[in-house]
C-alpha positions in Angstrom: -20.1 -31.4 66.7 -21.9 -28.1 67.1 -25.0 -28.2 69.3 -28.2 -27.0 67.7 -29.7 -23.9 69.3 -32.8 -24.6 71.4 -35.9 -22.6 70.6 -37.2 -20.2 73.2 -40.8 -21.2 72.6 -42.4 -24.5 71.4 -44.7 -24.9 68.5 -45.8 -28.1 66.8 -43.6 -29.5 64.0 -45.0 -30.8 60.8 -42.1 -33.2 60.2 -42.9 -36.5 61.9 -39.7 -38.2 60.8 -37.5 -36.2 63.1 -37.6 -35.4 66.8 -39.7 -32.4 67.9 -37.8 -29.2 68.5 -38.9 -28.0 71.9 -37.8 -25.3 74.4 -36.2 -26.7 77.5 -38.8 -28.4 79.8 -41.4 -28.8 77.1 -42.5 -32.2 75.7 -43.0 -33.2 72.1 -46.7 -32.4 72.1 -46.4 -29.2 74.0 -47.0 -25.8 72.4 -46.7 -22.3 73.7 -49.1 -21.0 71.0 -52.6 -20.9 72.6 -54.2 -21.3 69.1 -52.5 -24.6 68.3 -54.0 -28.0 68.8 -52.1 -31.3 68.6 -53.3 -34.5 66.9 -51.6 -37.8 67.3 -50.3 -39.6 64.2 -48.5 -42.9 63.7 -44.8 -42.3 64.1 -42.6 -42.5 61.0 -39.1 -42.4 62.6 -36.3 -41.2 60.3 -32.6 -41.8 60.8 -32.2 -38.8 63.2 -35.1 -39.8 65.3 -33.9 -43.4 65.7 -30.4 -42.1 66.6 -31.9 -39.8 69.3 -34.4 -42.3 70.5 -37.5 -40.2 70.1 -39.9 -39.2 67.3 -42.5 -36.5 66.7 -45.9 -38.3 66.6 -48.2 -35.2 66.6 -49.2 -32.8 63.9 -50.7 -29.4 64.3 -54.5 -29.3 63.8 -56.9 -26.5 63.1 -56.2 -23.3 65.0 -58.5 -22.5 67.9 -60.8 -19.7 66.8 -61.4 -18.1 70.2 -57.8 -18.1 71.5 -58.3 -14.4 72.6 -61.3 -15.3 74.8 -61.4 -13.1 77.9 -59.5 -14.6 80.8 -61.8 -16.0 83.5 -63.9 -17.7 80.9 -63.6 -21.4 81.6 -63.4 -24.1 78.9 -66.3 -26.6 79.4 -67.0 -29.8 77.6 -70.4 -31.6 77.6 -71.0 -35.2 76.7 -73.5 -38.0 77.1 -72.7 -40.9 79.4 -74.5 -44.1 80.5 -75.2 -44.7 84.2 -74.9 -48.2 85.6 -78.7 -48.6 85.4 -78.5 -47.9 81.6 -80.1 -44.5 81.7 -78.4 -41.6 79.8 -77.1 -38.5 81.5 -75.3 -35.3 80.3 -72.0 -34.6 82.0 -70.4 -31.2 82.1 -66.7 -31.1 82.8 -64.8 -27.8 83.4 -61.4 -28.3 81.8 -59.9 -25.4 83.8 -61.2 -26.2 87.3 -61.6 -29.9 87.0 -65.2 -29.7 88.3 -67.6 -32.3 86.9 -71.4 -32.3 87.3 -74.5 -33.8 85.8 -76.7 -31.3 83.9 
């Protein structure tokens, strides 16, 4: 049986009935395209996925608009959280450095 060629880069597959086709070392939700986002979906394993023992359970979402943002610009998320005393605070988390602080 001929072995399928492995891709040199990984992008998200749209077929959730077969295993993801990934470059060596990449996982099924990995992507080397900085504009791609992955969204989990319920697995619908087809015959090939059951045989291999893995299934693609993510689909590509909307493309990231600012994928060409200048390097050095960190990605930051802000969200509201509740402190133990019941008061509300805004938390800022830097996704690139891991720094978290109250704002």
